[in-house]
C-alpha positions as CSV (number, residue, x, y, z in Angstrom):
1,M,5.6,23.9,-16.4
2,A,2.8,21.6,-17.4
3,I,3.1,18.8,-19.9
4,Y,0.2,18.6,-22.3
5,F,-0.9,15.3,-23.8
6,P,-4.0,14.7,-26.0
7,N,-7.0,14.8,-23.5
8,S,-4.7,15.2,-20.5
9,E,-2.4,17.6,-18.7
10,L,0.3,16.8,-16.2
11,G,1.4,19.5,-13.8
12,E,4.2,18.8,-11.3
13,V,5.1,15.2,-11.3
14,C,5.1,13.8,-7.7
15,G,5.4,10.6,-5.9
16,E,5.4,9.3,-2.3
17,S,6.2,6.0,-0.5
18,W,4.7,4.6,2.6
19,R,5.5,1.5,4.7
20,I,4.5,-0.4,7.8
21,T,7.1,-0.2,10.6
22,S,6.6,-3.5,12.4
23,N,5.7,-7.2,11.8
24,F,2.2,-8.6,12.5
25,T,0.9,-12.2,12.5
26,G,-2.1,-13.5,10.6
27,D,-4.9,-11.5,9.0
28,N,-5.1,-7.7,9.3
29,N,-8.2,-6.6,7.6
30,L,-7.4,-2.9,7.9
31,I,-3.6,-2.4,8.1
32,G,-3.0,0.2,10.8
33,G,-6.7,0.5,11.7
34,N,-6.4,-1.8,14.8
35,S,-3.2,-0.5,16.4
36,L,-1.2,-3.6,15.4
37,V,1.1,-1.6,13.1
38,N,2.0,2.0,12.2
39,W,2.3,3.5,8.8
40,E,5.0,6.0,8.1
41,I,6.1,8.0,5.0
42,S,9.5,6.6,3.9
43,D,12.2,8.8,5.4
44,D,15.1,7.3,3.6
45,V,17.3,9.4,1.4
46,Y,15.0,10.3,-1.6
47,G,12.5,7.8,-0.3
48,G,9.5,9.8,1.0
49,G,8.2,12.3,-1.5
50,N,9.2,15.3,-3.6
51,L,6.6,17.9,-2.5
52,S,6.7,20.2,0.5
53,T,3.2,19.0,1.4
54,P,2.6,15.2,1.5
55,I,0.3,13.8,-1.1
56,L,-1.5,11.7,1.5
57,S,-2.6,12.1,5.0
58,H,-3.1,9.0,7.2
59,S,-5.5,8.3,10.0
60,N,-6.5,4.9,11.5
61,G,-5.5,2.9,8.5
62,Q,-7.1,5.2,5.9
63,F,-5.3,7.5,3.5
64,T,-6.8,10.8,2.2
65,F,-5.4,12.7,-0.8
66,S,-4.3,16.3,-0.4
67,V,-2.9,16.5,-4.0
68,L,-5.6,15.5,-6.5
69,G,-5.0,13.7,-9.8
70,Y,-4.7,10.2,-11.2
71,Y,-2.1,8.0,-9.5
72,L,-0.4,4.8,-10.3
73,V,-0.4,2.9,-7.0
74,I,2.2,0.1,-6.6
75,W,2.0,-2.0,-3.4
76,Q,4.1,-4.8,-2.1
77,H,3.6,-7.4,0.6
78,K,6.5,-9.4,2.2
79,A,5.5,-12.4,4.4
80,Y,7.3,-15.4,5.9
81,Y,6.4,-18.6,7.5
82,S,8.0,-22.0,8.2
83,D,5.2,-24.2,7.0
84,N,2.5,-24.2,4.4
85,N,0.8,-20.8,3.7
86,H,-1.2,-21.4,0.6
87,Y,-2.0,-17.7,0.2
88,A,-0.7,-14.4,1.5
89,Q,-2.8,-11.7,0.0
90,M,-2.7,-7.9,0.2
91,E,-5.6,-5.9,-1.2
92,L,-5.9,-2.3,-2.3
93,M,-9.3,-1.0,-1.1
94,V,-10.6,2.3,-2.5
95,S,-13.6,4.3,-1.4
96,W,-15.1,6.9,-3.7
97,N,-17.4,8.4,-1.0
98,S,-15.2,9.4,1.9
99,G,-15.0,5.9,3.4
100,A,-18.7,5.1,3.5
101,N,-18.2,2.1,1.1
102,W,-15.1,0.2,0.0
103,D,-14.3,-1.7,-3.2
104,T,-11.4,-4.1,-3.7
105,H,-9.3,-2.4,-6.4
106,G,-6.6,-5.0,-6.8
107,Y,-4.8,-8.0,-5.2
108,S,-1.3,-9.2,-4.8
109,T,-1.0,-12.8,-3.8
110,S,1.9,-15.2,-3.0
111,S,2.2,-18.6,-1.4
112,V,4.8,-20.9,0.2
113,S,4.6,-24.6,0.7
114,P,8.0,-25.8,2.1
115,N,7.0,-28.2,4.9
116,T,10.2,-27.5,6.8
117,S,11.2,-25.8,10.0
118,D,13.0,-22.9,8.2
119,N,11.3,-19.6,7.6
120,Y,10.6,-18.9,3.9
121,Y,9.9,-15.4,2.6
122,H,7.4,-14.8,-0.1
123,T,6.6,-11.5,-1.7
124,S,3.9,-10.1,-4.0
125,T,3.4,-6.9,-5.9
126,G,0.2,-5.3,-7.3
127,S,-0.6,-2.1,-9.1
128,S,-3.6,0.0,-10.1
129,I,-4.6,3.5,-11.3
130,V,-6.7,5.5,-8.8
131,A,-8.5,8.8,-9.3
132,A,-7.6,10.9,-6.3
133,T,-10.6,13.2,-5.6
134,N,-11.6,15.0,-2.5
135,A,-13.8,12.0,-1.5
136,A,-11.3,9.2,-2.5
137,R,-9.8,7.1,0.3
138,L,-7.3,4.3,0.2
139,R,-6.6,1.4,2.7
140,F,-4.9,-2.0,2.5
141,N,-6.0,-5.4,3.9
142,V,-3.9,-8.5,4.4
143,Q,-5.4,-12.0,4.5
144,M,-3.4,-15.1,5.2
145,Q,-4.4,-18.7,4.7
146,N,-2.3,-19.7,7.8
147,N,-2.9,-17.2,10.6
148,S,0.6,-18.0,12.0
149,A,2.3,-16.5,9.0
150,V,4.0,-13.1,9.5
151,T,3.8,-9.9,7.5
152,N,7.2,-8.2,7.5
153,G,7.4,-4.5,8.3
154,T,10.4,-2.3,9.1
155,S,11.4,1.3,9.4
156,D,14.6,1.0,7.4
157,A,13.2,-0.2,4.1
158,Q,10.0,-0.8,2.3
159,A,9.2,-4.5,3.0
160,T,5.4,-4.1,3.1
161,G,4.0,-0.8,1.8
162,F,3.2,1.2,-1.3
163,T,4.3,3.9,-3.7
164,L,2.1,6.2,-5.6
165,I,3.1,8.4,-8.6
166,K,1.0,11.1,-10.2
167,V,0.3,10.3,-13.8
168,S,-2.3,12.9,-14.8
169,E,-4.4,15.8,-13.6
170,I,-8.1,15.2,-13.0
């Protein structure tokens, strides 16, 4: 049953979570596009999605929508390093023309400056609303001030990844 709001309609509410499955070091200007890491839909109990068809398909670091609408995208980046890393930044990139051009849609940035030999974790979170059309594409980039800093990925939890939740029909 649809929910009707002024100037909007919401059909089946749906959401999905994706994560990277392994660590990488330094910049990764297209996460998953250079064979350094793999993306997977979360397979934890209640962690993946609630539709029989996934909302997104993934290929070479780019995500394509199979369920159209407006989505709240929430991403997180977990990094660590044992020395100064003045910024660890994850960017949501959106294309409105099937990947021909990309715009930075949002940033999440963190830093660590311990000057010790211990590893220090730092995390950041960002969010944005994206219109999921047939031509919309998503991808994520990571940029590190110190290219020895590590982005954390794992297949048992969402350390670095994103969740999207449908908030409206198009």
